[in-house]
C-alpha positions as semicolon CSV with decimal commas, in nm:
position;residue;x (nm);y (nm);z (nm)
1;M;3,613;9,588;9,177
2;E;3,663;9,317;8,919
3;F;3,917;9,533;8,736
4;W;4,115;9,605;9,053
5;G;4,124;9,234;9,125
6;L;4,271;9,180;8,779
7;V;4,526;9,456;8,842
8;G;4,636;9,276;9,158
9;L;4,662;8,956;8,958
10;G;4,869;9,149;8,704
11;F;5,127;9,226;8,971
12;L;5,162;8,857;9,052
13;L;5,184;8,772;8,682
14;G;5,460;9,031;8,651
15;V;5,659;8,862;8,926
16;K;5,614;8,526;8,751
17;H;5,699;8,679;8,414
18;A;6,040;8,789;8,545
19;T;6,132;8,428;8,621
20;E;6,099;8,306;8,263
21;P;6,416;8,125;8,154
22;D;6,527;8,368;7,882
23;H;6,493;8,661;8,125
24;V;6,686;8,499;8,408
25;I;6,959;8,362;8,180
26;A;7,012;8,701;8,013
27;V;7,047;8,891;8,339
28;S;7,260;8,618;8,499
29;T;7,534;8,691;8,245
30;I;7,537;9,050;8,370
31;A;7,509;8,957;8,737
32;A;7,806;8,724;8,687
33;E;8,025;9,028;8,621
34;S;7,929;9,189;8,952
35;R;8,160;9,160;9,250
36;S;7,892;9,252;9,504
37;L;7,540;9,132;9,574
38;R;7,406;9,488;9,569
39;R;7,528;9,544;9,213
40;A;7,381;9,215;9,098
41;S;7,045;9,308;9,252
42;L;7,049;9,651;9,090
43;A;7,117;9,493;8,751
44;G;6,786;9,311;8,787
45;V;6,610;9,631;8,885
46;Y;6,748;9,814;8,581
47;W;6,632;9,525;8,362
48;G;6,284;9,557;8,507
49;V;6,273;9,932;8,450
50;G;6,380;9,899;8,086
51;H;6,132;9,618;8,033
52;T;5,844;9,813;8,188
53;L;5,912;10,138;8,000
54;T;5,910;9,955;7,668
55;L;5,589;9,769;7,750
56;L;5,426;10,095;7,857
57;V;5,522;10,289;7,544
58;V;5,451;10,019;7,285
59;G;5,152;9,879;7,472
60;T;4,990;10,223;7,504
61;V;5,029;10,288;7,132
62;L;4,871;9,953;7,048
63;L;4,587;10,017;7,292
64;A;4,527;10,363;7,144
65;V;4,501;10,240;6,786
66;R;4,343;9,908;6,883
67;G;4,607;9,745;6,670
68;Q;4,817;9,434;6,680
69;I;5,173;9,358;6,581
70;P;5,181;9,127;6,275
71;E;5,292;8,772;6,349
72;K;5,608;8,806;6,142
73;W;5,716;9,116;6,334
74;S;5,625;8,963;6,668
75;L;5,831;8,650;6,598
76;S;6,115;8,861;6,460
77;L;6,135;9,054;6,786
78;E;6,143;8,724;6,974
79;F;6,418;8,613;6,734
80;L;6,616;8,921;6,838
81;V;6,603;8,791;7,197
82;G;6,773;8,470;7,085
83;I;7,050;8,664;6,911
84;M;7,092;8,879;7,221
85;L;7,125;8,571;7,444
86;V;7,402;8,433;7,224
87;A;7,581;8,770;7,223
88;L;7,552;8,805;7,601
89;G;7,686;8,455;7,648
90;I;7,985;8,516;7,422
91;N;8,055;8,843;7,601
92;A;8,043;8,667;7,940
93;L;8,287;8,402;7,817
94;N;8,523;8,668;7,681
95;F;8,496;8,863;8,008
96;R;8,608;8,562;8,209
97;T;8,889;8,486;7,967
98;R;9,021;8,842;7,995
99;R;8,986;8,885;8,369
100;V;9,102;8,552;8,510
101;H;9,414;8,372;8,391
102;S;9,611;8,065;8,486
103;H;9,980;8,102;8,560
104;V;10,252;7,841;8,593
105;H;10,543;7,879;8,835
106;W;10,841;7,653;8,889
107;H;11,005;7,603;9,224
108;G;11,301;7,389;9,142
109;V;11,151;7,077;8,986
110;L;10,802;7,146;9,125
111;R;10,544;7,295;8,891
112;H;10,259;7,505;9,036
113;T;9,951;7,635;8,853
114;H;9,721;7,895;9,000
115;F;9,451;8,136;8,892
116;H;9,431;8,504;8,964
117;E;9,246;8,807;8,837
118;H;9,406;9,098;8,655
119;P;9,252;9,439;8,732
120;N;9,395;9,564;8,400
121;G;9,523;9,877;8,570
122;R;9,176;10,007;8,639
123;T;9,141;10,308;8,862
124;D;8,835;10,366;9,078
125;D;8,693;10,591;8,805
126;H;8,726;10,312;8,552
127;R;8,560;10,063;8,786
128;H;8,271;10,303;8,845
129;L;8,234;10,348;8,469
130;H;8,223;9,969;8,422
131;I;7,951;9,940;8,687
132;E;7,743;10,216;8,527
133;L;7,778;10,053;8,184
134;S;7,664;9,720;8,327
135;Y;7,349;9,888;8,458
136;I;7,288;10,047;8,119
137;K;7,340;9,708;7,954
138;A;7,088;9,549;8,192
139;G;6,837;9,821;8,105
140;L;6,888;9,768;7,731
141;V;6,843;9,393;7,773
142;G;6,513;9,471;7,946
143;V;6,413;9,695;7,654
144;V;6,470;9,411;7,405
145;H;6,268;9,171;7,619
146;G;5,996;9,434;7,649
147;L;5,978;9,477;7,271
148;A;5,949;9,102;7,226
149;G;5,664;9,078;7,477
150;S;5,480;9,399;7,394
151;A;5,226;9,237;7,161
152;A;5,111;8,982;7,419
153;M;5,113;9,246;7,693
154;A;4,893;9,480;7,492
155;L;4,643;9,202;7,424
156;L;4,637;9,110;7,792
157;A;4,587;9,470;7,899
158;A;4,314;9,523;7,639
159;S;4,127;9,216;7,762
160;T;4,119;9,345;8,121
161;A;4,064;9,719;8,069
162;E;3,780;9,928;7,932
163;T;3,988;10,244;7,873
164;I;4,342;10,328;7,769
165;W;4,416;10,462;8,118
166;Q;4,312;10,136;8,277
167;G;4,530;9,949;8,030
168;M;4,827;10,171;8,112
169;L;4,768;10,118;8,483
170;Y;4,762;9,743;8,432
171;I;5,093;9,756;8,242
172;V;5,256;9,971;8,514
173;V;5,146;9,734;8,791
174;F;5,256;9,435;8,585
175;G;5,590;9,609;8,534
176;A;5,628;9,671;8,906
177;G;5,589;9,299;8,955
178;T;5,863;9,226;8,702
179;V;6,099;9,473;8,873
180;L;6,045;9,301;9,207
181;G;6,067;8,952;9,059
182;M;6,384;9,020;8,865
183;G;6,545;9,197;9,161
184;V;6,490;8,884;9,370
185;C;6,611;8,655;9,090
186;T;6,934;8,844;9,026
187;T;7,002;8,861;9,399
188;A;6,977;8,483;9,415
189;V;7,183;8,436;9,099
190;G;7,443;8,692;9,205
191;L;7,497;8,540;9,550
192;P;7,745;8,268;9,447
193;F;7,937;8,515;9,231
194;A;7,961;8,766;9,515
195;L;8,075;8,500;9,762
196;T;8,351;8,371;9,532
197;A;8,464;8,702;9,378
198;D;8,765;8,761;9,604
199;R;8,867;8,431;9,761
200;R;8,770;8,166;9,507
201;A;8,885;8,308;9,174
202;S;8,892;7,971;8,995
203;L;8,540;7,880;9,113
204;N;8,413;8,228;9,026
205;R;8,559;8,188;8,680
206;A;8,396;7,847;8,636
207;L;8,056;7,984;8,740
208;G;8,090;8,275;8,500
209;M;8,189;8,046;8,215
210;A;7,891;7,822;8,292
211;A;7,654;8,121;8,284
212;G;7,798;8,234;7,950
213;A;7,782;7,885;7,797
214;L;7,422;7,839;7,913
215;S;7,323;8,169;7,753
216;V;7,482;8,070;7,421
217;V;7,319;7,726;7,417
218;Y;6,976;7,852;7,518
219;G;6,998;8,139;7,271
220;A;7,085;7,900;6,988
221;Y;6,791;7,677;7,085
222;Y;6,564;7,984;7,099
223;I;6,670;8,087;6,748
224;Y;6,614;7,737;6,611
225;H;6,274;7,702;6,779
226;L;6,144;8,032;6,644
227;G;6,292;7,986;6,299
228;V;6,188;7,626;6,240
229;S;5,917;7,523;6,486
230;E;5,732;7,858;6,484
231;G;5,784;7,904;6,110
232;L;5,966;8,240;6,119
233;F;6,209;8,141;5,843
234;R;5,911;8,045;5,625
235;L;5,745;8,381;5,690
236;W;6,063;8,559;5,591
237;L;6,087;8,363;5,266
238;E;5,724;8,438;5,179
239;A;5,776;8,814;5,218
């Protein structure tokens, strides 16, 4: 009964885990590219699935061998998250620059500037392909986050379970919590983008640029914190 109580707690911890800043910021750059709330929500779900599968695979291996990931490798995987955040932010900024442009028109002596979005000649097939790729990207982002958190997850599972199967169950339930939590988060984040996608192009562009800039800044801070404060650069030099 004590174990099942911990499993239930694991679900709640999974929901909380999904709301960590680096997770929400990463997926918000993907949700910002969505023109509908449903697509934004599904991006969060795909993130959660990728995250859970990675935790399950790596965590199960670590449980089986009763091993741990060395500190240098653990911090290096976290470092990869920082690089990914910067890359996602730059991609979001480039996406907004490509899709939404300002145009100047003259009516006699009056000068007018307006924003509008170029579809770039995309057919429905191309739009569907873009949507599918965004889901794949969300899943891959979840995989990277899962790799970075696999060491801590394995330790947590090992501390609550007596067998490998119990540990795997804990990870699956924890993962279900992250899927739910991230689905809710991306729905909330995607709402302003969905509402402004068609009628408020300039505001939609500003929101997308803000999401991209935040991802770049937070990613740069993440890299600095791990490299300097956590001593990752020193560990690399000592190798």
